[in-house]
KEPAKE-91229 format. One record per atom (N, C-alpha, C, CB): residue in one letter; x, y, z. Coordinates in steps of 0.02 Angstrom, whole numbers, padded with zeros to 5 digits, always signed. Atoms other than C-alpha are relative to their C-alpha. Last residue first. Glycine has a CB too. Layout:
<gudos>
aXYZ;...
</gudos>
This chain:
<gudos>
a-00019-00070+00002;a-00054+00720+00408;a+00057+00013+00050;a-00060+00046+00016;g-00059-00008+00042;g-00057+00531+00386;g+00025+00072+00000;g-00014-00022-00070;y-00056+00026-00038;y-00177+00510+00533;y+00066+00012-00039;y-00009-00075+00014;p-00061+00005+00039;p-00299+00625+00444;p+00060-00023+00040;p+00015+00067-00032;i-00054-00039-00030;i-00458+00587+00544;i+00064-00011-00039;i+00010-00018+00075;q+00018-00070+00007;q-00624+00531+00467;q+00053+00045+00030;q-00068+00013+00032;s+00008-00030-00066;s-00582+00359+00538;s-00020+00073-00002;s+00064-00008+00039;i+00028+00047-00049;i-00607+00257+00380;i-00015+00034+00066;i+00050-00058+00011;t+00067+00022+00021;t-00588+00392+00248;t-00031-00044+00053;t+00004-00037-00067;w+00044-00058-00005;w-00442+00478+00335;w-00072-00021-00016;w+00022+00056-00048;h+00010-00015-00071;h-00355+00311+00363;h-00050+00057+00008;h+00066+00017+00034;g+00039+00055-00029;g-00379+00261+00181;g-00015+00014+00073;g+00038-00066-00007;v+00069-00009+00023;v-00320+00431+00117;v-00045-00053+00032;v-00004-00003-00077;r+00026-00061-00030;r-00162+00419+00221;r-00073+00009-00017;r+00040+00062-00023;s+00008+00013-00071;s-00129+00238+00174;s-00031+00060+00034;s+00068-00017+00033;a+00059+00043-00006;a-00159+00273-00010;a-00015-00012+00074;a+00010-00067-00038;e+00059-00042+00013;e-00036+00418-00001;e-00064-00040+00010;e+00002+00030-00071;i+00008-00046-00057;i+00094+00306+00081;i-00062+00043-00009;i+00063+00046+00007;s-00040-00062+00004;s+00068+00170-00048;s-00012+00045+00060;s-00015+00037-00066;m+00043-00060+00000;m+00000+00000+00000;m+00044+00063+00000;m-00048+00001+00062;
</gudos>
């Protein structure tokens, strides 16, 4: 999984930008 995909996935699932 790419870093960007991971960030977007986390944001979509938890509604919180963990990757930010």
